[in-house]
C-alpha positions as CSV (number, residue, x, y, z in Angstrom):
1,M,-52.0,-37.2,6.5
2,F,-53.1,-39.7,3.9
3,A,-55.9,-38.8,1.6
4,L,-58.4,-41.5,0.8
5,A,-59.1,-42.3,-2.8
6,K,-62.1,-40.8,-4.4
7,P,-65.1,-43.2,-4.5
8,D,-65.5,-45.4,-7.5
9,P,-68.4,-44.0,-9.5
10,E,-69.7,-47.6,-10.0
11,I,-69.7,-48.3,-6.3
12,A,-70.2,-44.9,-4.6
13,M,-73.7,-44.0,-3.4
14,N,-75.5,-42.2,-6.2
15,E,-79.0,-40.9,-6.8
16,P,-81.6,-43.6,-6.9
17,V,-82.0,-44.9,-10.4
18,Q,-85.1,-46.6,-11.7
19,T,-84.5,-49.9,-13.4
20,Q,-86.5,-51.2,-16.3
21,N,-89.0,-53.0,-14.1
22,G,-89.4,-50.0,-11.8
23,A,-87.5,-51.4,-8.9
24,Q,-84.7,-49.3,-7.3
25,P,-81.3,-51.0,-6.9
26,K,-79.7,-51.5,-3.5
27,P,-77.6,-48.6,-2.3
28,Q,-73.9,-49.1,-2.7
29,P,-71.5,-49.0,0.2
30,D,-69.2,-46.1,0.9
31,M,-65.5,-46.8,0.0
32,R,-64.2,-44.7,3.0
33,R,-65.3,-47.4,5.4
34,L,-63.8,-50.1,3.3
35,A,-60.5,-48.3,3.1
36,A,-60.5,-47.7,6.8
37,G,-61.2,-51.4,7.4
38,S,-58.4,-52.5,5.1
39,I,-55.9,-50.2,6.9
40,F,-57.1,-51.6,10.2
41,F,-56.8,-55.1,8.9
42,A,-53.3,-54.5,7.5
43,V,-51.9,-52.9,10.7
44,F,-53.3,-55.6,13.0
45,W,-52.2,-58.4,10.6
46,A,-48.7,-57.0,10.5
47,L,-48.5,-56.5,14.3
48,G,-49.9,-60.0,14.9
49,M,-47.3,-61.5,12.6
50,I,-44.5,-59.6,14.4
51,W,-45.8,-60.7,17.8
52,W,-46.2,-64.3,16.6
53,S,-42.7,-64.5,15.2
54,G,-41.2,-63.4,18.5
55,D,-38.3,-61.7,16.9
56,Y,-38.5,-57.9,17.3
57,S,-35.7,-56.9,14.9
58,V,-35.8,-54.0,12.4
59,T,-35.8,-56.6,9.6
60,N,-39.0,-58.2,10.8
61,F,-40.7,-54.8,11.2
62,I,-39.8,-53.9,7.6
63,M,-40.7,-57.3,6.2
64,F,-44.0,-57.6,7.9
65,G,-44.8,-53.9,7.3
66,I,-44.4,-54.5,3.5
67,T,-46.3,-57.7,3.5
68,G,-49.0,-56.2,5.7
69,S,-49.4,-53.4,3.1
70,I,-49.8,-56.0,0.4
71,V,-52.3,-58.0,2.4
72,G,-54.3,-54.9,3.2
73,F,-54.3,-53.8,-0.4
74,A,-55.4,-57.3,-1.6
75,W,-58.1,-57.4,1.1
76,F,-59.5,-54.0,-0.1
77,W,-59.7,-55.1,-3.7
78,W,-61.2,-58.5,-2.9
79,M,-63.8,-56.9,-0.6
80,K,-64.6,-54.2,-3.2
81,Y,-65.2,-56.9,-5.8
82,F,-67.3,-59.0,-3.4
83,M,-69.4,-55.9,-2.4
84,K,-69.9,-55.0,-6.0
85,R,-71.0,-58.5,-6.8
86,Q,-73.4,-58.6,-3.8
87,A,-75.0,-55.3,-4.9
88,R,-75.9,-56.8,-8.3
89,K,-78.0,-59.6,-6.7
């Protein structure tokens, strides 16, 4: 089966670190949940586009499968950036 990528050290949950003013930073999210969410999003986006087009040919399955992968990948990186930015606040 597919192996999920190792967590990014900047985003993965680490030991609590004290900042200069003594406050602890917010815990960072786990990337496995984000990867699973992006796969879920990509699959259902592609299936929705196939259903919406109404043409169930092999070409549509290949075309929307590829674009679904691209959309899922872009969604993963955008959400990763957004979550990293939210953690800094």
